[in-house]
C-alpha positions as CSV (number, residue, x, y, z in Angstrom):
1,M,0.0,0.0,0.0
2,W,1.3,3.4,-0.9
3,G,1.1,6.4,1.4
4,L,0.2,9.9,0.3
5,G,3.0,12.4,0.8
6,I,2.4,16.1,1.1
7,L,5.1,18.7,0.4
8,I,4.7,22.0,2.0
9,P,7.2,24.6,0.8
10,L,8.5,27.0,3.3
11,L,8.1,30.4,1.7
12,G,11.2,32.6,2.0
13,A,13.2,29.9,3.7
14,S,16.8,29.8,2.9
15,A,19.8,27.9,4.1
16,L,22.1,29.5,6.7
17,R,25.7,29.9,5.7
18,V,28.2,29.8,8.5
19,L,31.8,31.0,8.0
20,Q,34.4,30.4,10.7
21,E,37.8,31.9,11.1
22,P,40.7,31.5,11.6
23,G,40.9,28.0,10.1
24,E,43.8,27.2,12.3
25,A,45.6,29.2,15.1
26,R,48.8,28.4,16.8
27,V,49.3,30.2,20.1
28,S,51.5,30.1,23.1
29,A,50.4,29.5,26.7
30,G,48.9,32.6,28.2
31,D,47.8,34.1,24.9
32,T,44.2,35.2,24.2
33,V,42.5,33.6,21.2
34,A,39.5,35.1,19.3
35,L,37.5,32.7,17.2
36,R,35.0,34.3,14.8
37,C,31.8,32.9,13.3
38,Q,29.8,34.8,10.6
39,V,26.2,33.9,9.9
40,E,24.7,34.7,6.5
41,G,21.2,34.0,5.1
42,A,19.2,34.8,8.2
43,E,16.3,37.2,8.1
44,S,16.2,40.3,10.4
45,G,13.7,38.8,12.8
46,A,15.4,35.4,13.1
47,V,16.4,33.8,16.4
48,L,19.5,31.8,16.3
49,R,20.9,29.2,18.7
50,M,24.7,29.4,18.6
51,E,26.9,26.8,20.2
52,W,30.6,26.7,20.3
53,V,31.8,23.1,20.6
54,R,35.2,21.5,20.9
55,D,36.5,18.2,19.6
56,G,33.6,16.9,17.6
57,G,30.8,18.3,19.6
58,L,31.3,16.3,22.8
59,E,32.1,19.4,24.8
60,V,29.8,22.5,24.5
61,L,31.9,25.5,25.6
62,C,29.3,28.2,25.1
63,A,25.6,28.3,24.0
64,S,23.4,31.3,23.5
65,R,20.1,32.3,21.8
66,L,20.7,35.4,19.7
67,R,18.4,37.7,17.7
68,F,19.9,38.2,14.3
69,V,19.9,42.0,14.5
70,T,20.4,42.6,18.2
71,P,24.1,43.0,19.3
72,L,25.2,41.2,22.5
73,P,28.2,42.7,24.3
74,P,30.9,40.3,25.5
75,S,29.2,38.0,28.0
76,P,30.7,35.2,30.1
77,C,29.9,31.6,29.1
78,P,29.0,28.9,31.6
79,A,31.2,27.9,34.5
80,R,32.6,24.9,32.6
81,A,34.5,27.4,30.5
82,P,35.8,29.9,33.0
83,G,36.9,33.2,31.4
84,V,35.5,32.4,28.0
85,Q,33.3,35.2,26.6
86,L,30.9,35.4,23.6
87,A,30.1,38.7,21.8
88,W,27.6,39.2,18.9
89,Q,27.8,42.0,16.4
90,P,25.5,40.9,13.7
91,P,26.3,39.0,11.6
92,R,29.5,38.0,13.4
93,A,30.1,36.3,16.8
94,T,33.4,36.3,18.6
95,L,34.4,33.7,21.1
96,S,37.3,34.8,23.3
97,L,39.5,32.3,25.1
98,P,41.8,34.2,27.5
99,Q,45.1,32.8,28.8
100,V,45.0,29.6,26.9
101,Q,46.8,26.5,28.2
102,G,47.8,23.2,26.7
103,N,44.5,21.6,27.6
104,D,42.7,24.2,25.5
105,S,44.1,22.7,22.3
106,G,41.6,21.0,20.0
107,R,39.2,21.7,17.1
108,Y,36.5,24.3,17.8
109,L,33.3,24.5,15.8
110,C,30.6,27.2,15.7
111,R,27.3,25.4,15.3
112,V,24.3,27.6,14.4
113,T,20.6,26.6,14.3
114,L,17.7,28.7,13.1
115,E,14.9,28.5,15.5
116,I,11.4,28.4,13.9
């Protein structure tokens, strides 16, 4: 037996594009690192969920709900990432890691979800 499928197009929906820089950074212990994430393709009233994760998404360093057009001054992330701050100047977010140590090494990823 065949089921009947219904396709409902989302008018005006477009894919988000997320650009992250730098691609790679080599720093010394005690340095401050700024990781940037630019979001393109969101509409002015959009609400985004941004998560910065490390090493394949197993460790969320910082998570925040952001309005696409509303800036967010540098704000501390949760206690599991002491000293780490997130700032949002649409369309770019900056994650600052102060005084990095050897255990801060790894791959960092900016993960953005459009809330609907």
